[in-house]
N, C-alpha and C positions, 0 to 999 in steps of 0.2 A: 646188210649194212657194210659200207666200205670204210675201212680204217685208213685214216691219213697217217702215213708213216713219217716220222720226223727224220731229218737228215742226221746221220751218224756215220762213224767210220765204217767203211766197207759197203756203203750204200751206193747204188747207181743213181746219179742225179742228172736230170735234163733241165737246162735253164737258158734263159736269155740273160745277157749281161752287158753292161757298159762300164768302161773305165774312163774316168775323167780326172784332169788335173784340177787344182784348187781354183783356177781361173775359168773353169767350165769347158776347157778344150777337151774334146773326146779323143782318147788315145786308141781305144779299140771298142767295138760294139758288134753284137750279132742280132740286135733287135730288128733289123731290116732283113735278116737272113734266116737260116735254120737255127734252131736252138742247139746248144752244145751239150754233149753227154760225156760224163766222166764218172769214175769211181772214186769216192772220197778216200784219200790216202794213196792214190796211184802215182802221185808226183806231177800230175798235169796242172794242178793249181798250187800256188805258193801256200804254205801252211797258214799264213796270216789271212789269206782269202778264204780258205776252207773253214778256219776257226769261226768266223762270223756267220757261216751258213748253218752251223750245228743247231738242230732243233727246229729249223724251218720246215714247212710242209708244202706240198704241191698247192699252187694257187696263190701263195704269198709273194708279195713284192716288197722289197726293203732297199734302203740306201744306207751304206756304211762308209765311214771315214776310216781308211786304213793308213796308219802312220808309217813313215819311211822304214822304221825298224821291222815292221810286219809286212812290208811290201817289197821294195827293191833295194832296201838297205840305205844306210847313210853314205854320202860321198866319202871316199877314202883317199887322202892325199898320196898314199903309197901306191895307188893305182895309176899315178901319172909317171910315165917312164920317158926318160930322155934317150933317144936312139940316134946314133950317128947318121947323118943324111946319106952318106955314101952307101949305107946298107940297102937303101931303097933303089929300085930299078930307075935308071936314068930317064926312061920314057914315062914314068908315073908323074902326073901333074899334081904335086903336093900342094895343098891349100888347107886353111883352117876349115874344119867341119867335114873333111873327107874321111870316110870310113875305110879303114885298111884292115884286111884280114891277116892274122898271124896264126901260127900253130904253136900250141903249148907243148910241154914235155911229153904228153900222151898223144900228141899229134891231133888234138881236138882244135877245131877252128875257134879262134878267139878274136872277135872284132874289137878294134880300137878306133878312136876318133882323133884326128890331128887337132890338137889344142893350140899349138904354137909352133913356129919354125923360124929358123934363120938359115944362113948359108952353110952352117956346120951341123946343127942339131935339129931334131924333130921331137917335140913333146907329144906323146900319144896318151890319151886318156882311156884307160880300160875300165872305168866305172860304168855300170849300167846307165844308159841315158836317162832313166827315171830315178836314179839314186838320189836320195835326199828330199824326195817329194812325197807329200801325202797324196793318196789316191782315193777318189770317191768311187765306190763300187756299188753299182745299181744292179740288182738282180730281180728276176721274176722266175720263180721256181715252177717248172712245168710238170715234172714228174719225179717221184722218189720211190725207189723199189729196191729190194735186196739185189745185190750184184749177181747172184747166181740165177735169177729169174731170166726167162727169155721171152 
């Protein structure tokens, strides 16, 4: 007799998933590809997404509504930064919606989106593009096993 193991911390989980916005727009999905495998707690999934998987077993398929606080966070007005236009390369064609990469204090790449601009200033939005949005998380669990198994 095979025991169906429930998802819990430290388990290796293989699943198909889709992320959708409330209007049904698919943000990401692997249903038409290979399933993804990760270890619960390894940082590959946001905690809010892992939390709803707890207790599910191989073969189960569920859809969850993940609120902004558990997904990509709320929009933070402090993440809008005004930067002098002269800081940008003269050959960069600045326009609303353009993604520009910056480096933070640890030299980690930090993307920002040009939200507004005039002849002197560029307002860059460093919020995650999905901040403030609820996410529909559709999962089909393929396999659950202890992470130490091979």
